[in-house]
KOLFI-646684 format. One record per residue: z, x, y of N, C-alpha, C in turn; residue number from 1; residue in three letters. Coordinates in steps of 0.02 Angstrom, whole numbers, plus 50000, padded with zeros to 5 digits. Layout:
npz | npx | npy | capz | capx | capy | cpz | cpx | cpy | k | r
Z | X | Y | Z | X | Y | Z | X | Y | NUM | ALA
...
// end
This chain:
npz | npx | npy | capz | capx | capy | cpz | cpx | cpy | k | r
50017 | 50050 | 49961 | 49992 | 50004 | 50010 | 49989 | 50051 | 50059 | 1 | MET
49964 | 50015 | 50106 | 49949 | 50093 | 50169 | 50002 | 50038 | 50217 | 2 | VAL
50040 | 50071 | 50261 | 50103 | 50073 | 50289 | 50040 | 50057 | 50371 | 3 | LYS
50063 | 50012 | 50395 | 50024 | 50001 | 50480 | 50062 | 50058 | 50516 | 4 | ARG
50013 | 50087 | 50573 | 50065 | 50109 | 50624 | 50095 | 50064 | 50687 | 5 | ASN
50128 | 50053 | 50689 | 50117 | 49976 | 50736 | 50130 | 50008 | 50817 | 6 | TYR
50180 | 50063 | 50820 | 50171 | 50113 | 50880 | 50109 | 50106 | 50918 | 7 | ILE
50068 | 50151 | 50873 | 50008 | 50150 | 50879 | 49956 | 50085 | 50893 | 8 | ALA
49958 | 50040 | 50865 | 49941 | 49979 | 50865 | 49967 | 49946 | 50937 | 9 | ASP
50027 | 49955 | 50960 | 50049 | 49919 | 51016 | 50013 | 49970 | 51088 | 10 | ILE
50020 | 50040 | 51065 | 49996 | 50085 | 51128 | 49922 | 50052 | 51121 | 11 | GLU
49871 | 50048 | 51093 | 49809 | 50036 | 51093 | 49782 | 49980 | 51130 | 12 | ASN
49840 | 49912 | 51113 | 49852 | 49833 | 51151 | 49864 | 49858 | 51222 | 13 | VAL
49921 | 49895 | 51259 | 49917 | 49915 | 51324 | 49887 | 49939 | 51356 | 14 | LEU
49840 | 49999 | 51324 | 49796 | 50026 | 51372 | 49725 | 49992 | 51359 | 15 | LYS
49735 | 49943 | 51309 | 49663 | 49926 | 51339 | 49672 | 49851 | 51368 | 16 | GLY
49719 | 49852 | 51396 | 49751 | 49787 | 51423 | 49725 | 49695 | 51412 | 17 | ARG
49753 | 49713 | 51350 | 49726 | 49658 | 51331 | 49802 | 49594 | 51332 | 18 | LYS
49772 | 49535 | 51296 | 49788 | 49480 | 51283 | 49889 | 49466 | 51276 | 19 | LYS
49938 | 49443 | 51312 | 50006 | 49464 | 51286 | 50021 | 49441 | 51218 | 20 | PRO
49985 | 49418 | 51204 | 49970 | 49361 | 51125 | 49940 | 49388 | 51054 | 21 | THR
49904 | 49441 | 51100 | 49892 | 49535 | 51035 | 49946 | 49561 | 51028 | 22 | GLU
49980 | 49581 | 51088 | 50034 | 49622 | 51054 | 50115 | 49578 | 51040 | 23 | LEU
50088 | 49506 | 51037 | 50149 | 49460 | 51025 | 50129 | 49481 | 50951 | 24 | LEU
50082 | 49473 | 50912 | 50036 | 49472 | 50853 | 50073 | 49564 | 50815 | 25 | ASN
50061 | 49600 | 50854 | 50070 | 49662 | 50827 | 50160 | 49658 | 50812 | 26 | ILE
50202 | 49635 | 50849 | 50242 | 49631 | 50851 | 50308 | 49601 | 50805 | 27 | ILE
50269 | 49537 | 50789 | 50265 | 49506 | 50740 | 50262 | 49536 | 50669 | 28 | LEU
50219 | 49537 | 50673 | 50196 | 49615 | 50594 | 50244 | 49653 | 50577 | 29 | GLY
50280 | 49685 | 50648 | 50323 | 49728 | 50629 | 50399 | 49698 | 50620 | 30 | PHE
50415 | 49646 | 50631 | 50462 | 49613 | 50618 | 50439 | 49576 | 50546 | 31 | LEU
50422 | 49583 | 50505 | 50402 | 49557 | 50434 | 50384 | 49485 | 50449 | 32 | ASN
50345 | 49469 | 50481 | 50312 | 49405 | 50462 | 50245 | 49410 | 50456 | 33 | PHE
50234 | 49375 | 50419 | 50174 | 49369 | 50361 | 50100 | 49350 | 50403 | 34 | GLN
50054 | 49359 | 50380 | 50008 | 49366 | 50411 | 49979 | 49286 | 50407 | 35 | LYS
49978 | 49245 | 50389 | 49967 | 49168 | 50379 | 50025 | 49147 | 50449 | 36 | THR
50085 | 49162 | 50409 | 50138 | 49122 | 50479 | 50102 | 49155 | 50540 | 37 | GLU
50066 | 49206 | 50575 | 50051 | 49223 | 50640 | 49995 | 49202 | 50657 | 38 | ILE
49940 | 49162 | 50593 | 49895 | 49131 | 50605 | 49914 | 49086 | 50614 | 39 | LYS
49931 | 49039 | 50589 | 49980 | 48980 | 50619 | 50004 | 48980 | 50675 | 40 | ILE
50041 | 49016 | 50715 | 50073 | 49018 | 50746 | 50009 | 49015 | 50817 | 41 | TYR
49979 | 49077 | 50801 | 49905 | 49061 | 50858 | 49870 | 49009 | 50872 | 42 | ASN
49873 | 48977 | 50809 | 49813 | 48895 | 50778 | 49860 | 48832 | 50837 | 43 | LEU
49925 | 48865 | 50831 | 49968 | 48808 | 50860 | 49977 | 48810 | 50932 | 44 | LEU
49963 | 48896 | 50959 | 49957 | 48908 | 51035 | 49908 | 48862 | 51073 | 45 | LEU
49855 | 48840 | 51007 | 49804 | 48831 | 51071 | 49794 | 48754 | 51071 | 46 | LYS
49817 | 48723 | 51018 | 49839 | 48649 | 50999 | 49890 | 48603 | 50955 | 47 | SER
49912 | 48561 | 50985 | 49980 | 48513 | 50926 | 49916 | 48497 | 50872 | 48 | SER
49943 | 48506 | 50812 | 49928 | 48499 | 50744 | 49950 | 48483 | 50700 | 49 | LEU
49944 | 48413 | 50661 | 49975 | 48394 | 50591 | 49962 | 48473 | 50558 | 50 | THR
49973 | 48443 | 50487 | 49981 | 48506 | 50415 | 49930 | 48488 | 50390 | 51 | ILE
49877 | 48425 | 50394 | 49833 | 48418 | 50368 | 49775 | 48429 | 50429 | 52 | LYS
49770 | 48449 | 50464 | 49731 | 48469 | 50500 | 49752 | 48578 | 50521 | 53 | GLN
49786 | 48595 | 50493 | 49810 | 48664 | 50480 | 49766 | 48668 | 50422 | 54 | ILE
49776 | 48646 | 50380 | 49765 | 48653 | 50319 | 49675 | 48645 | 50336 | 55 | GLU
49644 | 48619 | 50349 | 49580 | 48602 | 50358 | 49544 | 48676 | 50390 | 56 | LYS
49577 | 48704 | 50433 | 49564 | 48742 | 50473 | 49576 | 48826 | 50447 | 57 | GLN
49634 | 48802 | 50438 | 49650 | 48890 | 50384 | 49643 | 48894 | 50313 | 58 | LEU
49615 | 48828 | 50290 | 49602 | 48832 | 50200 | 49637 | 48846 | 50166 | 59 | ASN
49696 | 48847 | 50175 | 49775 | 48846 | 50148 | 49779 | 48806 | 50108 | 60 | LEU
49839 | 48790 | 50051 | 49823 | 48745 | 50035 | 49914 | 48714 | 50067 | 61 | SER
49933 | 48638 | 50051 | 49986 | 48589 | 50098 | 50052 | 48652 | 50080 | 62 | GLU
50055 | 48658 | 50025 | 50107 | 48692 | 49995 | 50119 | 48759 | 50030 | 63 | ARG
50081 | 48794 | 50051 | 50092 | 48838 | 50070 | 50088 | 48849 | 50163 | 64 | THR
50050 | 48787 | 50185 | 50072 | 48791 | 50256 | 50146 | 48753 | 50264 | 65 | ILE
50176 | 48706 | 50218 | 50255 | 48698 | 50242 | 50298 | 48745 | 50251 | 66 | ARG
50293 | 48787 | 50176 | 50338 | 48845 | 50177 | 50319 | 48896 | 50263 | 67 | LYS
50269 | 48918 | 50278 | 50271 | 48959 | 50335 | 50290 | 48911 | 50396 | 68 | TYR
50276 | 48843 | 50389 | 50297 | 48797 | 50466 | 50357 | 48805 | 50453 | 69 | ILE
50409 | 48785 | 50394 | 50483 | 48775 | 50395 | 50502 | 48859 | 50411 | 70 | LYS
50461 | 48909 | 50386 | 50511 | 48971 | 50420 | 50488 | 48968 | 50469 | 71 | LYS
50432 | 48949 | 50516 | 50403 | 48959 | 50591 | 50463 | 48929 | 50643 | 72 | LEU
50479 | 48856 | 50615 | 50511 | 48793 | 50645 | 50609 | 48820 | 50643 | 73 | ASN
50631 | 48849 | 50590 | 50692 | 48879 | 50592 | 50699 | 48940 | 50639 | 74 | GLN
50657 | 48980 | 50624 | 50653 | 49025 | 50676 | 50641 | 49014 | 50761 | 75 | ASP
50637 | 48956 | 50774 | 50608 | 48944 | 50822 | 50550 | 48944 | 50889 | 76 | GLY
50511 | 48967 | 50819 | 50450 | 48978 | 50866 | 50388 | 48925 | 50863 | 77 | PHE
50378 | 48870 | 50853 | 50365 | 48817 | 50848 | 50418 | 48752 | 50855 | 78 | ILE
50390 | 48694 | 50867 | 50441 | 48636 | 50896 | 50378 | 48568 | 50855 | 79 | SER
50400 | 48531 | 50824 | 50377 | 48479 | 50790 | 50412 | 48398 | 50827 | 80 | ARG
50360 | 48348 | 50829 | 50371 | 48295 | 50864 | 50342 | 48247 | 50796 | 81 | LYS
50387 | 48176 | 50806 | 50336 | 48123 | 50771 | 50280 | 48068 | 50820 | 82 | VAL
50225 | 48068 | 50784 | 50190 | 48024 | 50820 | 50168 | 47993 | 50770 | 83 | GLU
50165 | 47916 | 50792 | 50157 | 47876 | 50758 | 50077 | 47826 | 50739 | 84 | GLN
50011 | 47814 | 50694 | 49972 | 47830 | 50702 | 49971 | 47747 | 50634 | 85 | GLY
49939 | 47762 | 50592 | 49926 | 47713 | 50553 | 50012 | 47725 | 50504 | 86 | ARG
50041 | 47771 | 50513 | 50098 | 47805 | 50479 | 50125 | 47846 | 50532 | 87 | ARG
50209 | 47867 | 50524 | 50226 | 47941 | 50564 | 50197 | 47983 | 50516 | 88 | LEU
50206 | 48034 | 50557 | 50169 | 48082 | 50561 | 50222 | 48143 | 50592 | 89 | LYS
50224 | 48208 | 50569 | 50236 | 48244 | 50617 | 50178 | 48295 | 50634 | 90 | TYR
50182 | 48307 | 50693 | 50142 | 48349 | 50742 | 50166 | 48404 | 50766 | 91 | VAL
50152 | 48478 | 50761 | 50186 | 48527 | 50772 | 50145 | 48563 | 50827 | 92 | TYR
50192 | 48610 | 50870 | 50137 | 48643 | 50920 | 50215 | 48714 | 50927 | 93 | LYS
50170 | 48769 | 50949 | 50197 | 48842 | 50972 | 50218 | 48828 | 51017 | 94 | ALA
50288 | 48876 | 51005 | 50306 | 48873 | 51079 | 50285 | 48907 | 51135 | 95 | VAL
50285 | 48903 | 51183 | 50238 | 48954 | 51247 | 50258 | 49042 | 51225 | 96 | PRO
50232 | 49071 | 51219 | 50239 | 49134 | 51234 | 50285 | 49158 | 51263 | 97 | VAL
50299 | 49145 | 51330 | 50371 | 49179 | 51366 | 50437 | 49159 | 51319 | 98 | GLN
50443 | 49087 | 51296 | 50480 | 49106 | 51261 | 50494 | 49118 | 51206 | 99 | GLU
50444 | 49130 | 51142 | 50421 | 49177 | 51097 | 50451 | 49257 | 51124 | 100 | THR
50438 | 49280 | 51162 | 50442 | 49346 | 51195 | 50510 | 49363 | 51173 | 101 | TRP
50563 | 49323 | 51202 | 50618 | 49300 | 51221 | 50650 | 49304 | 51160 | 102 | LYS
50643 | 49293 | 51099 | 50668 | 49279 | 51038 | 50640 | 49321 | 51006 | 103 | LYS
50580 | 49356 | 51016 | 50572 | 49432 | 50991 | 50609 | 49491 | 50986 | 104 | VAL
50635 | 49475 | 51063 | 50681 | 49534 | 51094 | 50729 | 49525 | 51092 | 105 | LYS
50761 | 49472 | 51053 | 50821 | 49441 | 51018 | 50853 | 49480 | 50951 | 106 | ASP
50787 | 49466 | 50929 | 50771 | 49517 | 50843 | 50776 | 49561 | 50869 | 107 | LYS
50758 | 49593 | 50900 | 50725 | 49673 | 50903 | 50819 | 49699 | 50944 | 108 | ILE
50830 | 49682 | 50989 | 50914 | 49683 | 50995 | 50959 | 49681 | 50918 | 109 | GLN
50942 | 49615 | 50894 | 51000 | 49629 | 50831 | 50986 | 49681 | 50790 | 110 | LYS
50905 | 49691 | 50791 | 50891 | 49766 | 50721 | 50946 | 49813 | 50757 | 111 | ILE
50933 | 49841 | 50841 | 50958 | 49870 | 50855 | 51031 | 49897 | 50839 | 112 | LEU
51064 | 49831 | 50880 | 51146 | 49833 | 50864 | 51153 | 49840 | 50812 | 113 | ASN
51120 | 49815 | 50740 | 51154 | 49832 | 50688 | 51131 | 49914 | 50653 | 114 | GLU
51079 | 49954 | 50660 | 51058 | 50029 | 50662 | 51111 | 50039 | 50702 | 115 | ILE
51154 | 50037 | 50768 | 51183 | 50065 | 50795 | 51240 | 50074 | 50770 | 116 | THR
51265 | 50014 | 50731 | 51341 | 50015 | 50705 | 51331 | 50058 | 50626 | 117 | LYS
51291 | 50060 | 50613 | 51259 | 50102 | 50561 | 51279 | 50159 | 50547 | 118 | ILE
51244 | 50184 | 50609 | 51274 | 50262 | 50634 | 51325 | 50276 | 50669 | 119 | LEU
51361 | 50242 | 50690 | 51426 | 50267 | 50712 | 51475 | 50258 | 50631 | 120 | GLU
51445 | 50208 | 50597 | 51492 | 50221 | 50549 | 51471 | 50284 | 50513 | 121 | ARG
51446 | 50301 | 50504 | 51408 | 50356 | 50467 | 51439 | 50417 | 50519 | 122 | LYS
51440 | 50427 | 50575 | 51447 | 50476 | 50614 | 51524 | 50507 | 50609 | 123 | THR
51558 | 50441 | 50579 | 51645 | 50431 | 50570 | 51651 | 50482 | 50514 | 124 | VAL
51613 | 50489 | 50468 | 51625 | 50511 | 50398 | 51602 | 50596 | 50398 | 125 | PHE
51561 | 50617 | 50455 | 51539 | 50697 | 50455 | 51562 | 50721 | 50495 | 126 | PHE
// end
């Protein structure tokens, strides 16, 4: 398995003055988000969709989409609302990029805090 060089990817995006969503996609990958989760998030940034609509656009099974939707929803990267047509259905929408940046920043800070605690404990023993 080839390990990605996320730092180089981030530097390339910053040098190329690309969209913030491209940088966000790389950082989400660095935080161990699956490619499919990132695709679903990007799709929902463009428009609100039901699971069936996502299924058609990404050519994935309903079960797979539900799995990733559940995780994205629990992490706060998407929201859902109930719409009534012939029957009730959930419509999913991505949280705005600015809010997602805050969540990503918090996740990175949490990781750094955990690493700091471990290093502080290790230095006590040496």
